[in-house]
N, C-alpha and C positions, 0 to 999 in steps of 0.2 A: 659550367657554373650557372648559366642562365636557366637551363633545364632543371637543375636541382632547386633553384629558388622558386621556380614555377610549381614544382611538385610540393614543396613545403607550403606555399601559399594555398594550393588546392586542398591540402590536408587540413590546414587551419580553417579554411572556409567551410569544409564539411563538418568539422567539429562545432564551429559556431552555429551553423544552420541547424544542427541537431539540437543544440541547447536552446536556441531561440524558439524552435517549433514546439518544444515542450511547454514553455512558459508563455507563449504568445496566445492570441485569441483563437487559434485554430483548435477546434474540438475534434478529438479522436473518437470515432464511433466503432464499436466492436460488438460482437455477439458471442456469448458464452453459455454453455449448458451447465446446469447444476443438478444436484440430487445425489451425487456420488459422495459417500461418507469418507473423509480422510482417514488413513490408517495411522495410528499412533506408533511411535517407535520407543524403544526402551532408552532411558537416559544413559545407560551404559554404552549405547551405540553412537551417542553424540560426542564429537571430538572434545577433548579436555579444554582446549582453548575457547570453545564456544560456551561451555558451562561455567568456566572461570569468569569470563566477561559478564555473563548473565548474573552470577551470584555476587559479583562485586557491586553491581548496581541494585540488584534485588535479592537481598539475603533471604534465606528460608523463613525467617521470622516475620518478614514483611508481606508474604504472599500466602494465600489460602490453599491453592492447588497449582499444579503445573502439568501440562501435557506437551509432549514434544512430537514434532512432525518433520519429515524430510521434504524438500522442495526441489524441483528440477531447475535447471539453469533458466534464467530470464533476464531481460534487459533492465537491470536495476538502475543503470545510469540515467535512463530516460523515463522509465516507468516504475520507479521505486515505490509508488503509492498504490498501484493498480494490480497487485498480484491476485490470482484467482485461487481461493482456498480449496477449490475442488480439483486442483491439479497436483495435490500432494502425492509424492511417491516416497518410498523408503529404502529402495535397494541401493542406489548410488547417488544420494542427494548432493547437490552443489551448495544448497543453503539449508538452514535449520530454522524452524519456527517454534517458539514456545508460547503457549497460551497459559495465562494465569490471571488471578484476581488480586488486585491490590486495593485496599480501602473499599471493598465491595464493588469495584469497577473492573470489568473484563479488559484485559490487555493482550496484544499479540506483538512479539518482537521477532524480526527477521535478522538472522546472522549469516554471514558467509561461513564456509567450512573452516576458514582460518580464524574466526572469532570476531570479525569486524561487524559492528551493528549497521544494518542497512536502513531499517525503518522501524518506527514504533507506531502501533495502532492502538488507540484507546477509545473505548465505547463512550459515546456522548450520552449523558443522562440528563442534560439540561437543554436549553434552547440552542439552536444554531445561531451563528453570528448573523447580524442584520444584513450584511453584504450578501450572504449566501441565500437567506430567505427572500430577499429582494430580487436576486437573480432568478430564483425559481419562480416567483410570482410573475415575472416579466417574460419568462421563457416558454418554450414549446410544451412543457409539462405543467403549466400553471394550474390546471384543473385536476391533476393527479394528487393522490393522498401520500403524504410523507409518512413512511413507516417508522417504527421505533429503532430500526437498524441503521444507526448513524455512527460514524467514526471520525475522530480527529487523528490525522496521520502526520508524524514528524519524520523528517529525514535525519538519520544518524542518531541524534539525541533530542531530548525534549527542549534543550536550550537553543537548538537551531531555529533560525527565523523562518525557515521554509516549512510551511504547514499547508496541508490539503484536507478538505472535508469530503468524506464519502457519505452520500445520502441515498437511501433506497426509496424509490417512488413506485407506487402501485396504482394500476387502473384495471380493476377486475382481476383477471389472471395475468395480465402483463406486468412485468417488473423491469425497472432500469436502475442501475447504480450510476449515479452522477458524481463526478469528482470536480470539486471547485477549489480554486485558490482562495486564500483568506480575503482577497479583494473582491471575490464574487465572480471571477472568470471561470467559465465552464471549460475544464481541461479534457475530460474524457466522459463519454456516454456509453455505458455497457448495457446492451439488451441481455437480460437473463432469461434463458429458456428453461422451462421446468423439465 
């Protein structure tokens, strides 16, 4: 009985530490390559549960175009906001991504193959929140240029309070994608290799 209780406590502590590390002040630093163009897949290859969920929220009359992509397995519990669009695959995808435009604003939605929405990415066409711009101006990349490539990312639905901002910063040929919480905490720093 004592051993079973200890095992249960150990599992609980591991789950809690994984959750806290994602939302704490620890910044994850990664490097990724870009340049590979993702391959589109035919809508007929997307599971019906995925397209049904998508069309319930975004009817055809509300969007101007749509492109579907397959996506390999990734750790969406801890890194739901930081997927790499250059890792698309289409042979045996675990997730599906649809790109579309609504009200002239580009969106990307990630779904599990069962039709569960994982995250919504929406291009930012206005200014970033003050908390994010303030964090950038006080951080390591304060002298870098903020590009037009910015996204507001929601977990599961736009109604969720969990929101992350992805900002692309450039310094000559160097690029980084920085991910900030809505409070201005830097969550992830991706070096983007050409």
